[in-house]
C-alpha positions as CSV (number, residue, x, y, z in Angstrom):
1,X,22.8,42.6,169.6
2,X,24.3,39.6,167.7
3,X,27.2,38.2,170.0
4,X,29.5,37.6,166.7
5,X,28.7,39.4,163.6
6,X,30.9,37.1,161.2
7,X,28.7,34.2,161.0
8,X,25.8,36.4,160.1
9,X,27.9,38.1,157.6
10,X,29.2,35.0,156.3
11,X,25.5,33.7,155.8
12,X,24.6,37.1,154.4
13,X,27.2,36.9,151.5
14,X,26.1,33.4,150.8
15,X,22.4,34.8,150.4
16,X,23.9,37.1,148.2
17,X,25.3,34.6,146.0
18,X,22.0,32.6,145.7
19,X,19.9,35.6,144.8
20,X,22.7,36.4,142.0
21,X,22.3,32.8,140.8
22,X,18.5,33.3,140.6
23,X,18.8,35.7,138.0
24,X,18.3,33.2,135.3
25,X,18.6,29.9,137.4
26,X,15.1,30.6,139.1
27,X,13.2,30.8,135.7
28,X,15.0,27.5,134.3
29,X,14.2,25.7,137.8
30,X,10.4,27.1,137.4
31,X,10.3,25.9,133.6
32,X,11.5,22.2,134.5
33,X,9.0,21.8,136.9
34,X,6.1,22.9,134.8
35,X,2.5,23.8,136.0
36,X,0.9,20.6,136.7
37,X,-1.0,19.8,139.7
38,X,2.0,17.4,140.7
39,X,4.5,20.2,140.7
40,X,2.6,22.8,142.5
41,X,4.5,22.0,145.8
42,X,8.0,21.9,144.2
43,X,7.1,25.4,142.2
44,X,6.2,26.9,145.6
45,X,9.3,25.5,147.4
46,X,11.2,27.3,144.4
47,X,9.6,30.6,145.0
48,X,10.0,30.3,148.8
49,X,13.4,30.0,148.8
50,X,14.0,33.3,147.1
51,X,11.4,34.9,149.5
52,X,13.4,33.3,152.6
53,X,16.7,34.8,151.5
54,X,15.3,38.3,150.7
55,X,13.4,38.7,154.0
56,X,16.4,36.8,156.1
57,X,18.9,38.6,154.3
58,X,17.0,42.1,154.8
59,X,16.6,41.2,158.7
60,X,20.1,40.4,159.0
61,X,21.4,43.5,157.2
62,X,19.1,46.0,158.8
63,X,20.1,44.3,162.3
64,X,23.8,45.0,161.3
65,X,23.1,48.4,160.3
66,X,21.8,49.2,163.8
67,X,24.8,48.0,165.5
68,X,27.9,50.4,165.1
69,X,30.2,48.2,166.3
70,X,29.7,45.6,163.9
71,X,29.6,47.5,160.6
72,X,31.8,50.5,159.6
73,X,30.4,54.1,159.3
74,X,31.1,53.7,155.5
75,X,28.9,50.6,155.1
76,X,26.2,52.2,157.1
77,X,26.0,55.1,154.5
78,X,25.1,52.5,151.7
79,X,22.4,53.6,149.8
80,X,20.3,51.8,146.8
81,X,18.8,53.4,143.7
82,X,15.1,51.8,143.1
83,X,12.2,52.7,141.0
84,X,8.9,53.9,142.0
85,X,5.5,53.6,140.6
86,X,2.8,56.2,142.0
87,X,-0.8,55.3,143.0
88,X,-3.2,56.3,140.2
89,X,-5.0,59.4,140.8
90,X,-8.4,58.4,142.7
91,X,-7.2,54.8,143.1
92,X,-7.7,53.4,146.3
93,X,-4.6,51.8,148.3
94,X,-4.4,48.2,147.9
95,X,-5.6,45.9,150.8
96,X,-4.5,42.4,151.5
97,X,-6.2,40.8,148.9
98,X,-5.6,43.5,146.2
99,X,-1.9,43.2,147.3
100,X,-2.1,39.4,145.6
101,X,-3.7,41.0,142.1
102,X,-2.4,42.6,139.4
103,X,-1.5,45.9,141.0
104,X,-3.4,47.9,138.5
105,X,-3.9,50.5,141.0
106,X,-0.3,51.8,140.1
107,X,1.0,53.4,137.1
108,X,3.8,51.2,136.0
109,X,4.3,53.1,132.6
110,X,5.7,56.1,134.6
111,X,8.6,55.1,136.6
112,X,10.8,57.4,138.8
113,X,14.0,56.9,140.4
114,X,14.8,57.3,144.1
115,X,17.7,56.8,146.2
116,X,17.1,55.5,149.6
117,X,19.4,53.9,152.6
118,X,20.4,50.7,153.0
119,X,18.0,50.6,156.3
120,X,15.3,52.0,154.3
121,X,15.7,49.3,151.7
122,X,15.5,46.5,154.4
123,X,12.4,47.7,156.2
124,X,10.5,47.5,152.8
125,X,10.9,43.8,153.0
126,X,10.7,43.3,156.8
127,X,7.4,45.3,156.9
128,X,6.0,44.5,153.1
129,X,2.3,43.7,152.4
130,X,3.2,43.8,148.8
131,X,6.1,41.2,148.0
132,X,6.0,40.1,144.5
133,X,8.7,38.7,142.2
134,X,9.5,40.5,139.1
135,X,10.1,39.0,135.9
136,X,11.6,40.1,132.2
137,X,12.9,38.6,129.0
138,X,16.4,37.9,129.4
139,X,18.5,41.1,128.7
140,X,15.4,43.3,128.4
141,X,14.7,46.1,131.2
142,X,11.9,45.5,133.1
143,X,10.2,49.1,132.3
144,X,10.4,48.0,128.4
145,X,9.0,44.5,129.1
146,X,6.2,46.0,130.9
147,X,5.8,48.6,128.1
148,X,5.4,45.8,125.5
149,X,2.5,46.6,123.0
150,X,0.0,43.8,123.1
151,X,0.8,43.0,119.3
152,X,4.5,42.6,119.9
153,X,5.4,38.8,119.9
154,X,7.5,39.0,122.8
155,X,4.4,39.3,124.9
156,X,3.7,35.9,124.1
157,X,7.1,34.5,125.4
158,X,7.6,33.2,128.9
159,X,9.7,35.9,130.9
160,X,12.9,34.0,132.0
161,X,15.0,36.6,134.0
162,X,14.2,37.2,137.7
163,X,15.0,40.9,137.5
164,X,13.8,42.0,141.2
165,X,10.9,42.6,143.5
166,X,8.0,44.7,143.6
167,X,7.4,45.6,147.3
168,X,5.4,48.0,149.6
169,X,4.8,48.4,153.3
170,X,1.3,49.3,154.6
171,X,2.3,53.0,154.7
172,X,4.1,53.2,151.3
173,X,1.8,51.4,149.4
174,X,-0.5,54.4,150.0
175,X,1.7,56.5,147.9
176,X,3.8,54.0,145.6
177,X,4.9,50.6,145.0
178,X,8.9,50.3,144.8
179,X,10.8,47.8,142.3
180,X,14.2,46.8,144.0
181,X,16.3,45.2,141.4
182,X,18.0,42.0,142.1
183,X,21.2,43.7,141.4
184,X,20.7,46.3,143.8
185,X,19.8,44.3,146.7
186,X,22.4,41.8,145.9
187,X,25.2,44.7,145.9
188,X,23.8,46.0,149.2
189,X,23.9,42.5,151.0
190,X,27.7,42.1,149.7
191,X,28.5,45.3,151.0
192,X,27.5,44.4,154.5
193,X,28.7,40.8,154.0
194,X,32.4,41.8,153.1
195,X,32.7,44.8,155.6
196,X,35.4,44.4,157.7
197,X,35.6,46.5,161.1
198,X,39.4,47.2,162.2
199,X,39.0,49.5,164.8
200,X,36.6,50.6,167.5
201,X,36.5,54.2,168.8
202,X,34.5,55.0,171.8
203,X,33.5,58.4,173.2
204,X,31.4,59.4,176.4
205,X,28.7,62.3,175.8
206,X,28.2,64.9,178.4
207,X,25.4,62.6,179.7
208,X,28.0,59.8,180.3
209,X,26.7,57.7,177.4
210,X,28.9,55.8,175.4
211,X,29.0,56.2,171.8
212,X,31.0,53.6,169.4
213,X,32.4,53.9,165.8
214,X,33.7,51.2,163.9
215,X,36.4,51.9,161.0
């Protein structure tokens, strides 16, 4: 258990702010660095900072969700809307090497929407085997960008908007890969970061165990 939750909530809020700023800021930063051998380490560092924020934020959020005295019941009930892309019929689930490739084993042309708990959202990242930034052209939905025909001139343009992450665990990758939008991830982090416990209620069950509820 965290001794005090407020430092974790404070930094979770800062993490949400950085991820929100990465929407266009990450693309600008990568564009300025270019793709030369000399810039490789700086490009890696820029992407790492996003990966770090997502992973550390997910761990902190999941930990807060697991402590009834640190966040309110309403915050623990937070859900997120995500997109799912099914494994193609007859396709082999990706191994660790496949997870670094193009993910062609998933049917990206047929997204389906799902609503999952904040805890499930965090577990996707904490237990991920697929963890990939997703990009689009500014103002264009990721599904529309992915579906652009080859003769569309926009295909040649460099994507500029960091729209979210493609993620799957060692279990979920056998069925689908999930697109978590940056917007939804930031919203969930902010809900927990801004949650304020004003009252604790405790009760003892028939076996003598104490249960705490925060409001």
